[in-house]
NUMIDO-72865 format. One record per residue (C-alpha): residue number from 1; x, y, z. Coordinates in Angstrom, 2 decimals. Layout:
% residues N
ATOM     n        px        py        pz
ATOM   NUM         X         Y         Z
...
% end
This chain:
% residues 488
ATOM     n        px        py        pz
ATOM     1      0.05     -0.07     -0.03
ATOM     2      1.42      3.34     -0.95
ATOM     3      2.02      5.39      2.27
ATOM     4      0.85      8.58      0.25
ATOM     5     -2.40      7.14      0.00
ATOM     6     -2.79      6.85      3.84
ATOM     7     -4.81      9.29      6.41
ATOM     8     -1.94     11.47      8.57
ATOM     9     -3.12     10.06     11.79
ATOM    10     -2.10      6.29     10.16
ATOM    11      0.51      4.39     11.98
ATOM    12      2.33      1.84      9.88
ATOM    13      3.10     -1.39     10.43
ATOM    14      6.86     -2.69     10.32
ATOM    15      5.73     -4.49      7.16
ATOM    16      5.29     -1.19      5.43
ATOM    17      7.71     -0.16      2.63
ATOM    18      8.95      3.06      4.08
ATOM    19     11.98      5.10      2.85
ATOM    20     14.99      5.54      5.26
ATOM    21     16.07      8.17      4.10
ATOM    22     14.20     11.69      3.66
ATOM    23     14.41     13.08      0.17
ATOM    24     16.52     16.41      0.06
ATOM    25     14.96     19.37     -0.49
ATOM    26     16.70     21.95     -1.85
ATOM    27     17.55     24.99     -0.01
ATOM    28     17.64     28.15     -1.46
ATOM    29     17.40     30.67      1.67
ATOM    30     16.47     34.41      1.05
ATOM    31     18.58     37.28      1.41
ATOM    32     18.00     39.22      4.75
ATOM    33     19.19     42.42      6.40
ATOM    34     19.92     43.23     10.14
ATOM    35     21.99     42.59     13.11
ATOM    36     23.41     39.50     12.74
ATOM    37     23.71     39.25      8.91
ATOM    38     26.23     42.28      9.13
ATOM    39     27.83     40.39     11.78
ATOM    40     27.99     37.71      9.45
ATOM    41     29.68     39.89      6.55
ATOM    42     31.78     41.22      8.90
ATOM    43     33.22     38.02      9.87
ATOM    44     33.11     36.47      6.08
ATOM    45     35.40     39.68      4.98
ATOM    46     37.92     38.92      7.89
ATOM    47     38.02     35.27      7.63
ATOM    48     38.44     35.26      3.53
ATOM    49     40.61     38.62      3.86
ATOM    50     42.95     36.40      6.16
ATOM    51     42.93     33.17      4.56
ATOM    52     43.83     34.59      0.80
ATOM    53     45.99     37.26      2.10
ATOM    54     48.06     35.63      5.04
ATOM    55     50.50     34.19      2.72
ATOM    56     51.76     37.32      1.16
ATOM    57     52.66     38.86      4.66
ATOM    58     56.41     39.44      5.16
ATOM    59     58.06     38.64      8.59
ATOM    60     62.05     39.29      8.90
ATOM    61     63.83     36.89     10.65
ATOM    62     67.40     37.66      9.21
ATOM    63     69.76     35.93      7.51
ATOM    64     69.27     32.22      6.08
ATOM    65     65.82     32.25      6.90
ATOM    66     62.08     32.39      5.14
ATOM    67     60.71     35.99      5.35
ATOM    68     57.30     34.66      5.15
ATOM    69     55.20     35.58      8.05
ATOM    70     53.05     31.95      7.87
ATOM    71     54.79     29.23      6.43
ATOM    72     54.54     25.17      6.69
ATOM    73     58.29     24.50      5.18
ATOM    74     57.99     20.80      4.64
ATOM    75     61.10     20.39      2.85
ATOM    76     63.17     21.55      6.11
ATOM    77     60.79     20.35      8.62
ATOM    78     59.60     23.71     10.25
ATOM    79     56.71     25.78     10.84
ATOM    80     56.75     29.60     10.81
ATOM    81     54.38     31.51     12.82
ATOM    82     55.89     35.25     12.40
ATOM    83     58.00     35.15     15.34
ATOM    84     57.61     31.36     16.47
ATOM    85     59.76     28.96     14.51
ATOM    86     58.37     24.80     15.63
ATOM    87     60.91     22.20     14.84
ATOM    88     59.58     18.48     14.16
ATOM    89     60.84     17.41     17.63
ATOM    90     58.72     20.20     19.22
ATOM    91     55.30     18.82     17.34
ATOM    92     53.76     19.03     20.98
ATOM    93     52.90     22.70     20.77
ATOM    94     50.77     21.40     17.69
ATOM    95     48.95     19.02     19.83
ATOM    96     48.79     21.93     22.60
ATOM    97     46.78     24.22     19.84
ATOM    98     44.57     21.40     18.89
ATOM    99     43.51     21.05     22.54
ATOM   100     43.03     24.60     22.97
ATOM   101     40.74     24.64     20.08
ATOM   102     38.75     22.45     21.72
ATOM   103     38.70     23.68     24.50
ATOM   104     37.60     27.29     22.96
ATOM   105     35.10     25.30     20.81
ATOM   106     33.61     23.84     24.06
ATOM   107     33.47     27.10     25.97
ATOM   108     31.61     28.76     22.67
ATOM   109     29.31     26.00     22.98
ATOM   110     28.30     26.16     26.68
ATOM   111     27.85     30.10     26.43
ATOM   112     26.12     30.68     22.95
ATOM   113     25.64     27.07     21.47
ATOM   114     26.80     26.71     17.71
ATOM   115     27.97     30.00     17.03
ATOM   116     31.47     28.31     15.53
ATOM   117     29.16     26.70     13.09
ATOM   118     26.97     29.67     12.49
ATOM   119     29.89     32.51     11.58
ATOM   120     33.04     30.96     11.69
ATOM   121     32.99     27.24     10.46
ATOM   122     34.94     27.39      6.56
ATOM   123     31.80     25.72      5.18
ATOM   124     29.31     28.45      6.50
ATOM   125     31.52     31.11      5.24
ATOM   126     32.35     30.03      1.54
ATOM   127     28.48     28.72      1.28
ATOM   128     27.71     32.17      2.16
ATOM   129     30.12     33.41     -0.38
ATOM   130     28.68     30.90     -3.16
ATOM   131     25.15     32.28     -2.45
ATOM   132     25.89     35.72     -2.68
ATOM   133     27.38     34.73     -6.05
ATOM   134     24.13     32.63     -6.58
ATOM   135     21.91     36.00     -5.79
ATOM   136     24.23     38.65     -8.00
ATOM   137     23.69     36.58    -10.96
ATOM   138     20.42     34.76    -10.96
ATOM   139     18.66     36.91     -8.35
ATOM   140     16.94     35.86     -5.10
ATOM   141     14.41     32.64     -4.72
ATOM   142     11.34     35.01     -5.88
ATOM   143     13.18     36.34     -8.95
ATOM   144     14.42     32.89     -9.97
ATOM   145     11.02     31.72    -10.14
ATOM   146      9.57     34.49    -11.76
ATOM   147     12.54     33.78    -14.53
ATOM   148     10.66     30.40    -15.05
ATOM   149      7.90     31.84    -16.34
ATOM   150      9.03     35.04    -18.53
ATOM   151     12.99     34.28    -19.19
ATOM   152     14.15     32.44    -22.10
ATOM   153     15.79     29.21    -21.94
ATOM   154     19.16     30.83    -23.28
ATOM   155     19.31     33.67    -20.61
ATOM   156     18.80     31.17    -17.83
ATOM   157     21.08     28.79    -19.29
ATOM   158     23.61     31.96    -19.51
ATOM   159     23.28     32.82    -15.60
ATOM   160     23.45     29.06    -14.79
ATOM   161     26.59     28.88    -16.69
ATOM   162     27.91     32.50    -15.11
ATOM   163     27.06     31.11    -11.58
ATOM   164     29.03     27.97    -12.13
ATOM   165     31.75     29.73    -13.48
ATOM   166     32.15     32.46    -10.50
ATOM   167     31.99     29.46     -8.04
ATOM   168     34.96     27.49     -9.72
ATOM   169     36.78     30.55     -9.96
ATOM   170     36.59     31.13     -6.03
ATOM   171     37.25     27.46     -5.70
ATOM   172     40.21     27.64     -7.81
ATOM   173     41.65     30.32     -6.32
ATOM   174     40.75     28.98     -2.56
ATOM   175     42.81     25.94     -3.86
ATOM   176     45.33     28.03     -4.94
ATOM   177     45.65     30.27     -1.71
ATOM   178     46.09     26.58      0.38
ATOM   179     49.32     25.66     -1.41
ATOM   180     50.84     29.12     -0.90
ATOM   181     50.96     28.63      2.68
ATOM   182     53.85     25.60      1.68
ATOM   183     56.16     27.57     -0.29
ATOM   184     57.10     31.32     -0.60
ATOM   185     53.77     32.46     -1.78
ATOM   186     55.03     35.47     -4.58
ATOM   187     57.58     32.74     -6.10
ATOM   188     54.97     29.92     -6.24
ATOM   189     52.45     32.38     -7.54
ATOM   190     54.12     33.24    -10.44
ATOM   191     55.35     29.75    -11.01
ATOM   192     51.82     28.33    -11.25
ATOM   193     50.81     31.00    -13.76
ATOM   194     53.62     30.07    -16.11
ATOM   195     53.02     26.39    -15.65
ATOM   196     56.00     26.01    -13.99
ATOM   197     55.02     25.11    -10.59
ATOM   198     55.44     21.43     -8.85
ATOM   199     53.03     18.61    -10.38
ATOM   200     51.74     18.23     -6.28
ATOM   201     51.07     21.82     -5.97
ATOM   202     48.55     21.92     -9.33
ATOM   203     47.23     18.34     -7.66
ATOM   204     46.24     19.78     -4.55
ATOM   205     45.05     23.03     -5.88
ATOM   206     42.60     20.49     -8.18
ATOM   207     41.87     18.59     -5.22
ATOM   208     40.78     21.70     -2.95
ATOM   209     38.95     23.40     -6.32
ATOM   210     37.18     20.20     -6.40
ATOM   211     35.88     20.06     -2.76
ATOM   212     35.01     23.31     -2.16
ATOM   213     32.81     23.34     -5.39
ATOM   214     31.10     20.47     -4.40
ATOM   215     30.58     21.16     -0.55
ATOM   216     30.09     24.97     -0.80
ATOM   217     28.14     25.02     -4.26
ATOM   218     26.15     21.92     -4.20
ATOM   219     25.69     20.43     -0.55
ATOM   220     25.72     23.27      1.48
ATOM   221     23.52     22.31      4.11
ATOM   222     23.97     18.65      3.63
ATOM   223     27.41     18.69      4.81
ATOM   224     26.23     20.38      8.09
ATOM   225     23.25     18.00      8.95
ATOM   226     24.76     14.67      7.84
ATOM   227     28.48     14.77      7.28
ATOM   228     29.28     17.11     10.31
ATOM   229     29.72     15.53     13.61
ATOM   230     29.99     18.47     15.89
ATOM   231     26.02     18.77     16.24
ATOM   232     25.92     15.19     17.67
ATOM   233     28.74     15.94     20.43
ATOM   234     27.73     19.28     21.27
ATOM   235     24.35     18.16     22.30
ATOM   236     26.16     16.60     25.17
ATOM   237     28.15     19.44     26.01
ATOM   238     25.09     21.97     26.17
ATOM   239     23.20     22.90     29.21
ATOM   240     19.54     25.01     30.16
ATOM   241     21.93     27.87     30.81
ATOM   242     23.38     28.03     27.00
ATOM   243     22.12     30.33     24.54
ATOM   244     20.63     29.52     21.45
ATOM   245     18.34     30.65     18.86
ATOM   246     15.12     30.37     20.39
ATOM   247     11.26     30.65     19.16
ATOM   248      9.95     32.40     22.31
ATOM   249      6.54     30.70     22.05
ATOM   250      5.35     32.24     25.22
ATOM   251      4.83     35.25     22.91
ATOM   252      4.67     33.98     19.58
ATOM   253      1.77     31.46     20.47
ATOM   254     -0.82     30.53     19.77
ATOM   255      0.14     31.79     16.09
ATOM   256     -2.13     32.68     13.42
ATOM   257     -2.63     35.30     10.45
ATOM   258     -2.14     38.98     10.83
ATOM   259     -5.71     39.64     10.64
ATOM   260     -6.74     36.44     12.74
ATOM   261     -4.50     37.54     15.19
ATOM   262     -5.70     41.22     15.28
ATOM   263     -9.50     39.89     15.33
ATOM   264     -8.79     37.52     18.93
ATOM   265     -6.68     40.69     20.47
ATOM   266     -9.50     42.55     19.72
ATOM   267    -11.76     40.51     21.44
ATOM   268     -9.46     39.98     24.23
ATOM   269     -8.99     36.38     23.55
ATOM   270     -5.36     34.74     23.23
ATOM   271     -3.29     35.62     20.51
ATOM   272      0.33     35.45     19.94
ATOM   273      2.88     37.39     17.93
ATOM   274      3.79     35.02     14.78
ATOM   275      1.53     35.89     12.19
ATOM   276      2.92     32.54     10.40
ATOM   277      4.93     34.35      7.75
ATOM   278      7.47     31.80      7.53
ATOM   279     10.04     34.44      6.70
ATOM   280     12.08     32.88      9.59
ATOM   281     12.14     29.26      7.65
ATOM   282     13.14     31.36      4.03
ATOM   283     15.98     32.73      5.59
ATOM   284     17.42     29.32      7.13
ATOM   285     20.69     28.33      5.24
ATOM   286     19.40     24.85      6.58
ATOM   287     15.80     25.15      6.16
ATOM   288     14.85     24.60      9.71
ATOM   289     11.44     25.90     11.40
ATOM   290     12.59     27.02     14.44
ATOM   291      9.36     27.37     15.54
ATOM   292      9.27     23.88     16.56
ATOM   293     12.31     24.06     18.89
ATOM   294     16.30     23.04     18.78
ATOM   295     16.99     20.75     15.75
ATOM   296     20.00     19.13     14.74
ATOM   297     20.77     20.99     11.35
ATOM   298     20.25     24.53     12.87
ATOM   299     23.49     26.03     13.00
ATOM   300     22.34     29.18     15.06
ATOM   301     23.55     31.72     12.46
ATOM   302     20.51     34.00     13.84
ATOM   303     19.57     34.85     10.28
ATOM   304     16.13     33.98     11.08
ATOM   305     16.31     36.63     13.97
ATOM   306     16.80     39.47     11.79
ATOM   307     13.99     37.71      9.11
ATOM   308     11.70     37.71     11.93
ATOM   309     12.62     41.44     13.20
ATOM   310     11.88     42.87     10.12
ATOM   311      8.48     41.35      9.68
ATOM   312      7.93     42.71     13.25
ATOM   313      8.73     46.16     12.44
ATOM   314      6.66     46.19      9.29
ATOM   315      3.34     45.14     11.54
ATOM   316      4.41     47.64     14.60
ATOM   317      5.10     44.62     17.05
ATOM   318      8.21     44.37     19.15
ATOM   319     11.05     42.87     18.05
ATOM   320     12.88     39.56     19.21
ATOM   321      9.82     37.09     18.83
ATOM   322     13.08     35.26     17.96
ATOM   323     16.19     35.39     19.82
ATOM   324     19.44     34.44     21.52
ATOM   325     17.68     32.72     24.54
ATOM   326     17.49     29.82     26.66
ATOM   327     14.97     27.30     27.27
ATOM   328     15.12     27.43     30.83
ATOM   329     14.15     31.18     30.18
ATOM   330     11.24     30.95     28.03
ATOM   331      9.81     28.36     30.63
ATOM   332     10.43     31.46     33.69
ATOM   333      8.51     33.81     31.86
ATOM   334      5.51     31.50     31.31
ATOM   335      5.82     31.24     35.30
ATOM   336      6.15     35.12     35.61
ATOM   337      9.36     34.66     37.18
ATOM   338     12.43     37.04     35.74
ATOM   339     15.01     35.50     33.46
ATOM   340     18.32     34.37     34.57
ATOM   341     21.55     34.71     32.74
ATOM   342     24.52     32.73     33.85
ATOM   343     27.81     32.81     31.78
ATOM   344     30.07     32.08     34.67
ATOM   345     29.13     28.73     36.01
ATOM   346     31.13     25.31     36.90
ATOM   347     30.98     24.57     33.44
ATOM   348     32.02     27.55     31.45
ATOM   349     34.59     28.44     34.38
ATOM   350     36.40     24.92     34.19
ATOM   351     36.80     25.52     30.15
ATOM   352     38.31     28.81     30.57
ATOM   353     40.58     27.75     33.58
ATOM   354     42.02     25.01     31.34
ATOM   355     42.23     27.28     28.23
ATOM   356     44.27     29.37     30.30
ATOM   357     46.15     26.41     31.67
ATOM   358     47.21     24.85     28.92
ATOM   359     47.97     28.00     26.79
ATOM   360     50.22     29.53     30.08
ATOM   361     52.05     26.31     29.72
ATOM   362     52.68     26.73     26.13
ATOM   363     53.57     30.31     26.37
ATOM   364     55.76     29.76     29.10
ATOM   365     57.35     26.97     27.27
ATOM   366     57.89     29.02     24.10
ATOM   367     59.48     31.60     26.02
ATOM   368     62.02     29.33     28.23
ATOM   369     63.19     27.28     25.40
ATOM   370     66.82     27.01     23.73
ATOM   371     68.12     27.83     20.74
ATOM   372     69.61     24.71     20.40
ATOM   373     68.79     20.78     21.47
ATOM   374     70.25     17.30     21.46
ATOM   375     68.89     13.99     21.61
ATOM   376     70.25     10.68     21.97
ATOM   377     69.68      7.16     20.89
ATOM   378     71.59      3.89     22.08
ATOM   379     72.34      1.48     19.71
ATOM   380     70.17     -1.80     20.73
ATOM   381     72.48     -4.40     18.55
ATOM   382     74.74     -4.95     20.71
ATOM   383     73.75     -3.09     23.59
ATOM   384     77.40     -2.91     24.82
ATOM   385     80.76     -4.34     23.90
ATOM   386     83.51     -5.49     25.70
ATOM   387     86.90     -4.71     23.93
ATOM   388     90.43     -6.53     24.40
ATOM   389     91.73     -4.36     27.13
ATOM   390     88.57     -5.28     28.88
ATOM   391     86.81     -2.36     28.95
ATOM   392     82.84     -1.68     28.35
ATOM   393     82.20      0.41     25.13
ATOM   394     78.65      1.70     24.32
ATOM   395     77.67      3.51     21.13
ATOM   396     74.85      6.41     20.64
ATOM   397     73.47      8.54     17.86
ATOM   398     73.50     12.08     18.94
ATOM   399     71.75     14.70     17.05
ATOM   400     72.58     18.48     17.88
ATOM   401     70.00     20.55     16.79
ATOM   402     70.95     24.78     15.80
ATOM   403     68.17     27.06     15.96
ATOM   404     69.95     29.94     15.19
ATOM   405     69.95     31.71     11.95
ATOM   406     73.86     31.82     12.37
ATOM   407     76.47     28.85     12.31
ATOM   408     77.23     27.56     15.87
ATOM   409     79.95     25.30     17.36
ATOM   410     79.20     23.34     20.59
ATOM   411     81.56     21.27     22.70
ATOM   412     80.39     17.57     23.46
ATOM   413     80.99     16.04     27.00
ATOM   414     79.59     12.81     28.62
ATOM   415     78.54     12.81     32.62
ATOM   416     77.56      9.80     34.60
ATOM   417     79.98      7.09     34.11
ATOM   418     82.93      7.01     36.07
ATOM   419     86.53      7.21     34.03
ATOM   420     84.02      7.61     30.91
ATOM   421     86.34      8.39     27.46
ATOM   422     84.31      9.78     24.91
ATOM   423     84.90      9.54     20.88
ATOM   424     83.30     11.07     18.36
ATOM   425     83.07      9.36     14.54
ATOM   426     83.20     11.55     11.96
ATOM   427     82.23     15.54     11.91
ATOM   428     84.91     16.84     14.58
ATOM   429     88.31     19.32     13.48
ATOM   430     89.13     20.35     17.05
ATOM   431     89.35     19.45     20.45
ATOM   432     89.02     22.09     23.11
ATOM   433     89.82     21.40     26.93
ATOM   434     89.78     17.71     26.46
ATOM   435     86.01     18.14     24.68
ATOM   436     85.69     17.82     20.83
ATOM   437     83.75     20.55     19.24
ATOM   438     81.74     20.16     16.67
ATOM   439     80.41     22.84     14.21
ATOM   440     76.43     23.28     12.83
ATOM   441     75.49     25.20     10.31
ATOM   442     72.38     27.83     10.43
ATOM   443     69.18     26.65     11.37
ATOM   444     70.56     22.96     10.99
ATOM   445     70.58     19.60     12.57
ATOM   446     74.10     17.66     12.94
ATOM   447     73.94     13.72     13.34
ATOM   448     77.11     12.14     14.73
ATOM   449     78.23      8.80     16.43
ATOM   450     79.32      8.91     20.23
ATOM   451     81.45      5.89     21.67
ATOM   452     81.60      6.05     25.45
ATOM   453     84.03      3.12     27.01
ATOM   454     85.13      3.03     30.75
ATOM   455     87.72      0.71     32.30
ATOM   456     85.61      1.09     35.92
ATOM   457     84.02     -1.81     37.50
ATOM   458     80.02     -1.35     37.18
ATOM   459     77.56     -2.06     39.54
ATOM   460     75.55     -4.97     39.95
ATOM   461     72.62     -3.65     37.91
ATOM   462     74.71     -3.28     35.00
ATOM   463     73.05     -0.19     33.90
ATOM   464     74.34      3.54     34.54
ATOM   465     72.47      6.70     34.09
ATOM   466     74.35      8.42     31.41
ATOM   467     73.92     12.29     30.40
ATOM   468     75.61     14.15     27.21
ATOM   469     76.08     17.60     27.51
ATOM   470     76.68     20.07     24.67
ATOM   471     77.75     23.74     25.36
ATOM   472     78.07     26.79     23.10
ATOM   473     81.79     27.79     23.08
ATOM   474     80.87     31.30     22.17
ATOM   475     77.62     31.85     24.46
ATOM   476     77.62     29.32     26.86
ATOM   477     73.89     28.07     26.28
ATOM   478     73.81     24.42     26.94
ATOM   479     71.43     21.44     26.16
ATOM   480     71.34     18.10     27.87
ATOM   481     70.29     14.07     26.68
ATOM   482     69.90     11.45     29.16
ATOM   483     70.26      7.47     28.43
ATOM   484     71.94      4.74     29.96
ATOM   485     75.26      3.29     29.50
ATOM   486     74.89     -0.78     29.47
ATOM   487     77.29     -3.21     30.92
ATOM   488     77.35     -7.36     31.45
% end
């Protein structure tokens, strides 16, 4: 039996052939004007401006260093962010940034729901931009419906081609801007324009062009509703004090047409301010009817607030029938109680404290880190060698890091093993105060093999803590690397 022929109150049996997924309804939101639309415009311009232009910002780091302010140098294993330089062995800073980003997202959600999704998410920003292009070329939804009746097929085809061309140009420059973060931007831009760029750059431009065009131009709200995990996660992180875009049904219900509600009010009967114009639904980029309550697809962008406020102003009723509010406050107003705002509560204070702690640790570590580094790896096979003279020898691979933009000389020493004799294989041109001196170039690493031997009698555990130490001959800065000295 076809479901479409059944009454609305019919409850289907388990054997009925019902679709598992709802068919997609194409969403064409109308343009709105108001406070939240202006905020979104400002954030769109700022975020896209940063993304597209940041690779061309210069930062002087001195000789032998790149001058691009933000650069991911995969060839040399460096990440540059203005005055900060991150080396591969400092990947924990990236981990710290990811933790900070998660905590900030949690805090934003605890205060005002999915404001990240509504204002700053890349999917939202680029979808907004693509919809602007669509309205500029084809008009708003009303104009497009009129063109279906009056415009010629050639005109509609031309407008569709122009829209998709502009979408592809935006998507292409999005991919082009991304690869500029991985090489010197002006140089790579000229290489790409001349067709002389590396093949991997063209490959990633193609991938990002395709994904931006498809996600922002065609999938749009489907990404937010079905692909993104955040709507499902944030429901577990929110509480009754979080501000969300809310239809104030305590004021809006019972709703009806303007004439009907005016007539009910004249008769002294209950009538809400909502006139059921559905402008809030028409303005929603995901097609949500906010009057049905909080929903998975709602990205909390506030455009329905602007649309509703415009209608309220036209009919002479108070604005903010839809507003950032809490369900608790709606219930309190129904009971005649004053609204309550609790931004500072256990959840938000915990997130804020964690942000301060993690951020403070990262800043302190950055401020105190040295401009040199040393790491040691003990040979595993064999762990030790007993020489013909009875001495025990261990072998290590040492890596010395020079994070300055000038060459440096480091004196190498070892501590912790009695009567230790240090021998360096290769890379040594001089000895100073009995210590081998290693020269390391600017912003480079140098790897060498170190042999430590001793005639002293080892303790019963046959394992001693050993510490390698480097000292800058010119400046005196030091760095150490602990390990163990093995014996029989």
